[in-house]
C-alpha positions as CSV (number, residue, x, y, z in Angstrom):
1,X,-86.4,78.5,-5.7
2,X,-89.6,79.5,-4.0
3,X,-90.2,83.2,-3.2
4,X,-91.7,83.7,0.3
5,X,-94.6,86.1,0.2
6,X,-96.9,85.2,3.2
7,X,-96.0,83.7,6.5
8,X,-98.1,82.1,9.2
9,X,-96.5,82.4,12.7
10,X,-97.9,80.7,15.8
11,X,-95.4,80.0,18.5
12,X,-95.5,79.2,22.2
13,X,-91.8,79.9,22.7
14,X,-91.2,83.4,21.4
15,X,-87.4,83.3,21.9
16,X,-85.5,85.1,19.1
17,X,-88.7,85.6,17.2
18,X,-87.9,89.4,16.8
19,X,-84.8,88.4,14.8
20,X,-87.0,86.5,12.4
21,X,-89.5,89.3,12.2
22,X,-86.7,91.7,11.1
23,X,-85.7,89.5,8.2
24,X,-89.4,89.0,7.1
25,X,-89.8,92.8,7.1
26,X,-86.6,93.1,5.0
27,X,-88.1,90.9,2.2
28,X,-91.7,92.4,2.5
29,X,-93.2,89.1,3.7
30,X,-96.7,89.5,5.0
31,X,-97.6,87.9,8.3
32,X,-100.7,86.3,9.8
33,X,-100.7,85.1,13.4
34,X,-102.7,83.8,16.3
35,X,-103.7,85.6,19.6
36,X,-100.6,85.5,21.8
37,X,-98.1,85.6,19.0
38,X,-100.1,88.3,17.2
39,X,-99.9,90.5,20.3
40,X,-96.1,89.9,20.6
41,X,-95.5,90.8,16.9
42,X,-97.5,94.0,17.2
43,X,-95.8,94.9,20.4
44,X,-92.5,94.8,18.5
45,X,-93.8,97.2,16.0
46,X,-94.3,94.9,13.0
47,X,-97.3,94.6,10.7
48,X,-99.4,91.5,11.2
49,X,-103.0,90.3,10.5
50,X,-104.7,88.5,13.3
51,X,-105.9,85.0,12.2
52,X,-109.5,85.5,13.2
53,X,-109.7,88.5,10.9
54,X,-107.9,86.6,8.1
55,X,-110.3,83.6,8.3
56,X,-113.4,85.6,9.2
57,X,-113.9,83.1,12.1
58,X,-113.3,84.0,15.8
59,X,-110.9,82.0,18.0
60,X,-113.3,79.9,20.2
61,X,-113.3,77.3,22.9
62,X,-110.8,79.2,25.0
63,X,-108.3,79.2,22.2
64,X,-108.6,75.5,21.4
65,X,-109.9,76.3,17.9
66,X,-108.3,79.0,15.9
67,X,-106.1,77.7,13.0
68,X,-108.2,74.7,11.8
69,X,-109.9,76.5,8.9
70,X,-110.0,76.1,5.1
71,X,-108.4,79.4,4.6
72,X,-105.4,78.2,6.6
73,X,-105.1,74.6,5.5
74,X,-106.2,75.3,2.0
75,X,-103.4,77.9,1.8
76,X,-101.0,75.2,3.0
77,X,-102.1,72.2,0.9
78,X,-102.7,73.7,-2.5
79,X,-100.6,72.1,-5.3
80,X,-99.8,75.1,-7.5
81,X,-99.4,72.8,-10.6
82,X,-102.9,71.4,-10.4
83,X,-105.5,73.6,-12.2
84,X,-108.4,72.3,-10.1
85,X,-106.5,73.3,-6.9
86,X,-105.9,76.9,-8.2
87,X,-109.5,77.1,-9.4
88,X,-110.9,76.0,-6.0
89,X,-108.6,78.4,-4.2
90,X,-109.9,81.3,-6.2
91,X,-113.5,80.3,-5.7
92,X,-113.1,80.1,-2.0
93,X,-110.9,83.2,-1.8
94,X,-108.0,81.3,-0.3
95,X,-104.5,82.7,-0.5
96,X,-101.3,80.7,-0.7
97,X,-99.2,80.6,2.5
98,X,-95.6,79.7,1.8
99,X,-93.8,80.0,5.1
100,X,-94.9,78.4,8.4
101,X,-93.2,79.1,11.7
102,X,-94.8,77.0,14.5
103,X,-93.6,75.6,17.8
104,X,-95.9,73.6,20.0
105,X,-97.4,73.7,23.5
106,X,-94.7,72.6,26.0
107,X,-96.2,69.1,26.7
108,X,-92.6,67.8,27.0
109,X,-91.7,70.2,29.8
110,X,-95.0,69.5,31.6
111,X,-94.1,65.8,31.7
112,X,-91.3,66.6,34.1
113,X,-93.6,68.2,36.6
114,X,-94.7,65.4,39.0
115,X,-97.3,67.6,40.6
116,X,-99.2,68.6,37.5
117,X,-102.8,67.7,37.2
118,X,-104.3,65.5,34.4
119,X,-106.5,68.5,33.3
120,X,-103.4,70.8,32.9
121,X,-101.6,68.1,30.9
122,X,-104.6,67.8,28.6
123,X,-104.7,71.5,28.0
124,X,-101.0,71.3,27.0
125,X,-101.8,68.9,24.1
126,X,-101.4,71.0,21.0
127,X,-103.9,70.3,18.2
128,X,-103.7,73.1,15.7
129,X,-99.9,73.4,15.8
130,X,-99.2,69.8,14.7
131,X,-101.9,70.0,12.1
132,X,-100.4,73.1,10.6
133,X,-96.9,71.5,10.6
134,X,-98.2,68.3,8.9
135,X,-100.1,70.2,6.2
136,X,-97.1,72.5,5.4
137,X,-94.7,69.6,5.5
138,X,-96.7,67.5,3.1
139,X,-96.6,70.4,0.6
140,X,-92.8,71.1,1.0
141,X,-92.6,71.4,-2.8
142,X,-94.0,75.0,-2.3
143,X,-93.9,75.7,1.5
144,X,-91.1,76.3,3.9
145,X,-91.9,75.0,7.4
146,X,-89.9,75.9,10.6
147,X,-90.9,73.6,13.6
148,X,-88.5,74.9,16.2
149,X,-86.5,77.9,17.3
150,X,-83.4,75.7,16.7
151,X,-83.8,76.3,12.9
152,X,-84.1,80.1,12.9
153,X,-80.5,80.6,12.0
154,X,-80.8,78.3,9.0
155,X,-83.9,80.1,7.9
156,X,-82.2,83.5,8.0
157,X,-79.2,82.2,6.2
158,X,-81.4,80.6,3.5
159,X,-83.4,83.8,2.9
160,X,-80.4,86.0,2.8
161,X,-78.5,83.8,0.4
162,X,-81.5,83.5,-1.9
163,X,-83.0,87.0,-1.8
164,X,-86.1,86.1,0.2
165,X,-86.5,82.6,-1.4
166,X,-85.8,79.1,-0.3
167,X,-84.4,76.1,-2.1
168,X,-86.3,72.8,-2.6
169,X,-83.5,71.0,-0.7
170,X,-84.0,73.3,2.3
171,X,-87.7,72.9,2.3
172,X,-87.5,69.1,2.0
173,X,-85.1,69.0,5.0
174,X,-87.4,71.2,7.1
175,X,-90.3,69.0,6.1
176,X,-88.5,65.9,7.3
177,X,-87.6,67.6,10.6
178,X,-91.2,68.8,11.1
179,X,-92.6,65.3,10.7
180,X,-90.1,64.1,13.2
181,X,-91.2,66.9,15.5
182,X,-94.9,66.0,15.3
183,X,-94.1,62.2,15.6
184,X,-92.0,62.8,18.7
185,X,-94.7,65.1,20.2
186,X,-97.5,62.5,19.5
187,X,-95.3,59.8,21.0
188,X,-94.9,61.7,24.2
189,X,-98.7,62.1,24.4
190,X,-99.3,58.5,23.5
191,X,-96.9,57.2,26.2
192,X,-98.4,59.6,28.8
193,X,-101.9,58.5,28.0
194,X,-101.0,54.8,28.3
195,X,-99.1,55.2,31.6
196,X,-102.0,53.8,33.7
197,X,-103.2,51.4,31.0
198,X,-103.8,47.7,32.0
199,X,-102.5,46.9,28.5
200,X,-98.8,46.2,29.0
201,X,-97.9,45.5,25.3
202,X,-99.8,47.8,23.0
203,X,-100.5,46.7,19.5
204,X,-98.6,49.7,18.2
205,X,-95.6,51.1,20.2
206,X,-93.8,54.4,19.8
207,X,-90.5,55.3,21.5
208,X,-90.0,59.1,21.7
209,X,-86.2,59.5,21.7
210,X,-84.6,63.0,22.1
211,X,-81.0,63.4,20.9
212,X,-78.8,64.3,23.9
213,X,-75.4,64.3,22.3
214,X,-73.3,62.8,19.6
215,X,-70.5,60.7,21.1
216,X,-66.9,60.6,19.9
217,X,-67.4,57.1,18.5
218,X,-69.3,53.8,19.2
219,X,-68.1,50.5,20.6
220,X,-65.1,50.9,18.2
221,X,-63.5,54.0,16.6
222,X,-64.9,53.2,13.1
223,X,-68.5,53.3,14.4
224,X,-70.4,56.5,15.0
225,X,-72.6,56.8,18.0
226,X,-75.0,59.1,19.8
227,X,-77.2,59.0,22.9
228,X,-81.0,59.6,23.0
229,X,-83.3,60.1,26.0
230,X,-86.9,59.2,26.6
231,X,-88.4,62.2,28.4
232,X,-90.7,61.5,31.3
233,X,-91.1,62.3,35.0
234,X,-89.4,59.1,36.2
235,X,-86.0,59.0,37.8
236,X,-83.6,56.8,36.0
237,X,-80.2,56.3,34.5
238,X,-80.6,59.3,32.2
239,X,-80.8,61.7,35.2
240,X,-77.0,62.0,35.4
241,X,-74.8,65.0,36.5
242,X,-71.2,64.8,35.4
243,X,-69.1,66.5,38.0
244,X,-65.8,66.3,36.2
245,X,-63.7,64.4,33.6
246,X,-63.8,63.7,29.9
247,X,-67.0,63.1,27.9
248,X,-68.6,59.7,28.5
249,X,-67.9,57.3,25.6
250,X,-70.3,54.7,24.2
251,X,-68.8,51.9,26.2
252,X,-68.7,54.1,29.3
253,X,-72.4,54.5,29.1
254,X,-72.9,50.7,28.7
255,X,-70.7,49.8,31.7
256,X,-72.0,52.6,33.8
257,X,-75.6,51.5,33.2
258,X,-74.9,47.9,34.2
259,X,-73.1,49.2,37.3
260,X,-76.0,51.5,38.2
261,X,-78.5,48.5,37.8
262,X,-76.4,46.3,40.1
263,X,-75.8,48.6,43.0
264,X,-79.5,49.7,43.0
265,X,-80.7,46.1,43.0
266,X,-80.2,45.6,46.8
267,X,-82.5,46.3,49.6
268,X,-82.3,46.9,53.4
269,X,-80.0,49.9,53.0
270,X,-77.0,47.7,52.4
271,X,-73.8,49.5,51.3
272,X,-72.9,48.1,47.8
273,X,-69.9,48.8,45.7
274,X,-69.2,47.2,42.3
275,X,-66.5,47.5,39.6
276,X,-67.7,46.8,36.1
277,X,-65.5,45.9,33.2
278,X,-66.8,45.1,29.7
279,X,-70.4,44.9,31.0
280,X,-69.6,42.4,33.7
281,X,-68.8,42.9,37.4
282,X,-65.3,41.9,38.2
283,X,-65.9,42.7,41.9
284,X,-68.8,43.5,44.2
285,X,-69.0,43.8,48.0
286,X,-71.2,44.8,50.9
287,X,-70.0,45.8,54.3
288,X,-71.1,48.1,57.1
289,X,-67.8,50.1,56.6
290,X,-67.9,52.3,53.5
291,X,-64.2,52.1,52.8
292,X,-64.0,48.3,53.4
293,X,-66.9,47.8,50.9
294,X,-64.9,49.5,48.1
295,X,-61.6,47.7,49.1
296,X,-63.4,44.3,49.1
297,X,-64.9,45.0,45.7
298,X,-61.5,45.9,44.3
299,X,-59.8,42.9,45.8
300,X,-62.3,40.7,44.0
301,X,-60.2,41.0,40.8
302,X,-57.7,43.9,41.0
303,X,-56.2,43.1,37.6
304,X,-59.5,43.3,35.7
305,X,-60.6,46.4,37.7
306,X,-58.0,48.4,35.8
307,X,-59.8,50.8,33.5
308,X,-63.2,49.8,34.9
309,X,-66.3,51.7,36.2
310,X,-66.7,51.9,40.0
311,X,-70.2,52.4,41.3
312,X,-71.5,53.1,44.8
313,X,-75.0,53.2,46.2
314,X,-73.7,55.4,49.0
315,X,-71.8,58.7,49.5
316,X,-68.1,58.9,48.6
317,X,-66.0,60.5,51.3
318,X,-62.4,61.7,51.3
319,X,-61.0,58.3,52.6
320,X,-62.6,56.5,49.7
321,X,-61.6,59.1,47.2
322,X,-58.0,58.8,48.4
323,X,-58.0,55.1,47.6
324,X,-59.8,55.5,44.3
325,X,-57.1,57.7,42.8
326,X,-54.5,55.0,43.5
327,X,-56.1,53.0,40.6
328,X,-56.9,53.9,37.0
329,X,-60.6,54.0,36.4
330,X,-62.7,55.3,33.6
331,X,-65.8,56.3,35.6
332,X,-66.9,56.8,39.2
333,X,-70.6,56.6,39.8
334,X,-72.3,57.7,43.0
335,X,-75.5,59.2,44.4
336,X,-73.6,61.7,46.6
337,X,-70.1,62.9,47.2
338,X,-68.5,65.1,49.8
339,X,-66.7,68.4,49.0
340,X,-63.4,67.0,50.2
341,X,-63.8,63.9,48.0
342,X,-64.5,66.0,45.0
343,X,-61.3,67.9,45.5
344,X,-59.3,64.7,45.7
345,X,-60.8,63.2,42.6
346,X,-60.3,66.4,40.7
347,X,-56.6,65.7,40.8
348,X,-57.3,63.1,38.1
349,X,-58.6,65.5,35.5
350,X,-59.6,62.8,32.9
351,X,-61.5,60.7,35.5
352,X,-65.2,61.0,34.8
353,X,-67.2,61.4,38.1
354,X,-70.9,61.0,37.7
355,X,-73.7,61.7,40.2
356,X,-77.0,59.9,39.7
357,X,-80.4,60.1,41.2
358,X,-81.5,57.0,43.1
359,X,-84.2,55.3,41.0
360,X,-87.7,54.5,42.2
361,X,-88.3,50.8,43.0
362,X,-90.7,50.2,40.1
363,X,-90.8,47.8,37.3
364,X,-90.3,49.3,33.8
365,X,-90.2,47.8,30.3
366,X,-86.8,47.4,28.6
367,X,-86.2,47.2,24.9
368,X,-83.5,45.5,22.8
369,X,-83.1,46.6,19.2
370,X,-82.2,44.2,16.4
371,X,-82.1,46.5,13.3
372,X,-85.8,46.9,12.3
373,X,-87.0,44.6,15.0
374,X,-87.0,45.1,18.8
375,X,-87.9,43.1,21.8
376,X,-89.7,44.5,24.8
377,X,-89.9,42.8,28.2
378,X,-90.3,43.6,31.9
379,X,-87.1,44.7,33.6
380,X,-85.7,42.0,35.8
381,X,-86.4,43.4,39.2
382,X,-86.6,40.0,40.9
383,X,-85.2,39.6,44.4
384,X,-85.4,36.9,47.0
385,X,-85.7,36.5,50.8
386,X,-84.9,33.7,53.1
387,X,-88.6,32.6,53.1
388,X,-88.4,32.1,49.3
389,X,-85.7,29.5,49.5
390,X,-86.2,25.8,49.3
391,X,-83.5,23.8,51.0
392,X,-83.0,20.6,49.0
393,X,-80.0,18.9,50.7
394,X,-79.6,17.1,53.9
395,X,-77.2,19.7,55.2
396,X,-79.0,23.0,55.9
397,X,-77.2,26.3,55.4
398,X,-76.7,28.6,58.5
399,X,-78.3,32.0,58.6
400,X,-74.9,33.6,57.8
401,X,-74.5,31.2,54.8
402,X,-78.0,32.2,53.6
403,X,-77.1,35.9,53.7
404,X,-74.1,35.2,51.5
405,X,-76.1,33.0,49.2
406,X,-78.7,35.8,48.7
407,X,-75.9,38.3,48.1
408,X,-74.3,36.0,45.5
409,X,-77.7,35.4,43.9
410,X,-78.3,39.1,43.5
411,X,-74.8,39.8,42.0
412,X,-75.3,36.8,39.7
413,X,-78.3,38.5,38.1
414,X,-76.0,41.1,36.6
415,X,-73.4,38.7,35.2
416,X,-73.6,37.6,31.5
417,X,-74.9,34.0,31.1
418,X,-73.8,31.4,31.8
419,X,-73.0,32.9,35.2
420,X,-71.3,31.6,38.3
421,X,-70.5,33.8,41.3
422,X,-68.5,32.7,44.3
423,X,-68.6,34.8,47.4
424,X,-67.4,34.9,51.0
425,X,-68.3,37.4,53.7
426,X,-70.6,39.2,51.3
427,X,-67.9,39.9,48.7
428,X,-67.2,38.3,45.4
429,X,-64.1,36.2,45.2
430,X,-64.6,34.5,41.8
431,X,-66.8,35.3,38.8
432,X,-67.3,33.2,35.7
433,X,-69.2,35.1,33.0
434,X,-70.5,34.7,29.4
435,X,-69.3,31.1,28.8
436,X,-71.1,28.7,26.5
437,X,-71.3,26.1,29.2
438,X,-71.9,26.3,32.9
439,X,-68.9,24.0,33.6
440,X,-66.7,26.6,31.8
441,X,-68.0,29.4,33.9
442,X,-67.5,27.4,37.1
443,X,-63.9,26.7,36.1
444,X,-63.1,30.4,35.5
445,X,-64.8,31.4,38.8
446,X,-62.8,28.8,40.8
447,X,-59.6,29.8,39.1
448,X,-60.0,33.4,40.0
449,X,-61.0,32.6,43.5
450,X,-58.0,30.4,44.0
451,X,-55.7,33.1,42.5
452,X,-56.9,36.0,44.7
453,X,-58.5,34.3,47.7
454,X,-56.6,31.0,48.2
455,X,-57.6,30.9,51.9
456,X,-61.2,32.1,51.6
457,X,-62.4,29.8,48.8
458,X,-62.7,27.0,51.4
459,X,-66.1,27.5,53.0
460,X,-67.3,29.9,50.3
461,X,-70.7,30.2,48.6
462,X,-71.7,30.0,45.0
463,X,-74.6,31.2,42.9
464,X,-75.7,30.1,39.4
465,X,-78.0,32.1,37.2
466,X,-79.8,29.0,35.9
467,X,-80.1,25.4,36.9
468,X,-77.2,22.8,36.6
469,X,-78.3,20.5,33.8
470,X,-75.9,17.8,35.1
471,X,-74.0,17.1,38.3
472,X,-70.7,17.8,36.6
473,X,-71.4,21.5,36.9
474,X,-70.7,21.1,40.7
475,X,-67.4,19.3,40.4
476,X,-65.1,22.4,40.2
477,X,-67.0,24.2,42.9
478,X,-67.0,21.2,45.3
479,X,-63.3,20.5,44.7
480,X,-62.4,24.1,45.3
481,X,-64.0,24.2,48.7
482,X,-67.5,25.8,48.0
483,X,-69.7,25.0,51.0
484,X,-73.1,26.0,49.8
485,X,-74.8,26.7,46.5
486,X,-77.9,28.7,45.4
487,X,-79.5,28.0,42.1
488,X,-83.0,28.1,40.5
489,X,-83.6,24.4,40.2
490,X,-86.0,23.0,37.6
491,X,-83.7,20.6,35.6
492,X,-84.9,17.1,34.9
493,X,-81.6,16.1,36.5
494,X,-82.2,18.0,39.7
495,X,-82.1,14.9,41.8
496,X,-78.8,13.9,40.3
497,X,-77.4,17.3,41.2
498,X,-78.9,17.1,44.7
499,X,-77.3,13.7,45.2
500,X,-73.9,15.0,44.2
501,X,-74.3,17.9,46.8
502,X,-75.3,15.4,49.5
503,X,-72.4,13.2,48.7
504,X,-70.0,16.1,48.9
505,X,-71.5,17.2,52.2
506,X,-72.5,20.7,51.1
507,X,-75.8,22.5,51.3
508,X,-77.9,23.6,48.3
509,X,-81.0,25.8,48.0
510,X,-83.4,26.4,45.1
511,X,-84.9,29.8,44.3
512,X,-87.3,28.9,41.5
513,X,-86.1,32.1,39.7
514,X,-83.8,31.9,36.6
515,X,-81.8,35.1,35.9
516,X,-80.3,34.8,32.4
517,X,-78.7,37.9,31.1
518,X,-77.8,37.6,27.5
């Protein structure tokens, strides 16, 4: 046990501080404090010594310098078991401080203000606060440190249970949390400072994750899971508003994210609807009519759609909502929804309805974690236009065929490799995903297309996420009636593949862009 006798309090957020002050008074704990906090404590009628009087040094530089002083950090860093420490403390008239309550300038909140100036951001970088927290945390053997108002209740319970003392176990826990607080805080600053840097891959990278919630379980019930968020001013998948339904599960988040990426990967204000199942689209469509877009996406594979995530890049109205509730879905994702549609979807109480903010069309870095290692790369924001295509066959695709090929190409980006997507009239009719060979993916895509669209597969269009290494990759597509193919090209067997397309009398275009999604 360590008896608390002297506390240093310096907080920006003064919420519930009066409750703490009452307990400190109960156990006769003396308080020293900084300018704004000192005034607050005195206004509440509690005894307190201002830090400038305690150190004998004034607060200067507009408050930038007030707590970095030997009488403060000496009182935090002294090891009571070392004779030389105690001797130097006495010689320099430094007293032990054994409770620190500090929370930091609101740099995190300021990040969310898109109109804030660089100068104001810099003024919200706390220097003294993190320094105090680190000094106190290093010396947890003797010092209790409270880095956030979130831990006030634990502090009060600890002091009451131990007659004004704290246990080593509690102090060590608070030390760990405090180092996490300062590391997170510094990470926010580091990432903000590097936002305009020409250095894409820094030598040392920090990722400031903030716990949002603990989930019921992970991918499977025996796995625990939670979700973290990186706080910044950018729009993105984390900016979600759940309008109704059960809590999102681990797998709901994964499927919803992939759906969100797909529907926001199109341009020219196209209406896009997709249905995602197990991280792959089982249907996707584009149509001028909002309801037809959804129906075409569902018809792409109505069996696999059961229990999936449906995502729209346009507003859901009552007509769409009426159709949605005819099917069992886990999640509905949209940027906007009418009041009438909300009422209809609300009849399915467990159905999760999520509203998202449309992301900015900017390239970000994405990370993939592998235990203690993680990969960082550019997000795949590639897209193609007609002018980017290279026609490599004798037969040239029509303008309408090119529209379908570009649509198929864009959907194919979001299908697990090896990926084959067959489309007609800007809707998917067959998707082959995640196979170990491109031939296998083509077989699955053709099988699904024949099952659900036996009349439309003749004259359809196909996309491949990577080149065909051999001509046999075309066989199922040609035999099933595919009329045109879009692929990256780049194989040493390209000419063999082109020759097979010419022999079959179909058109083929190269994009020069591979879109693996592992």
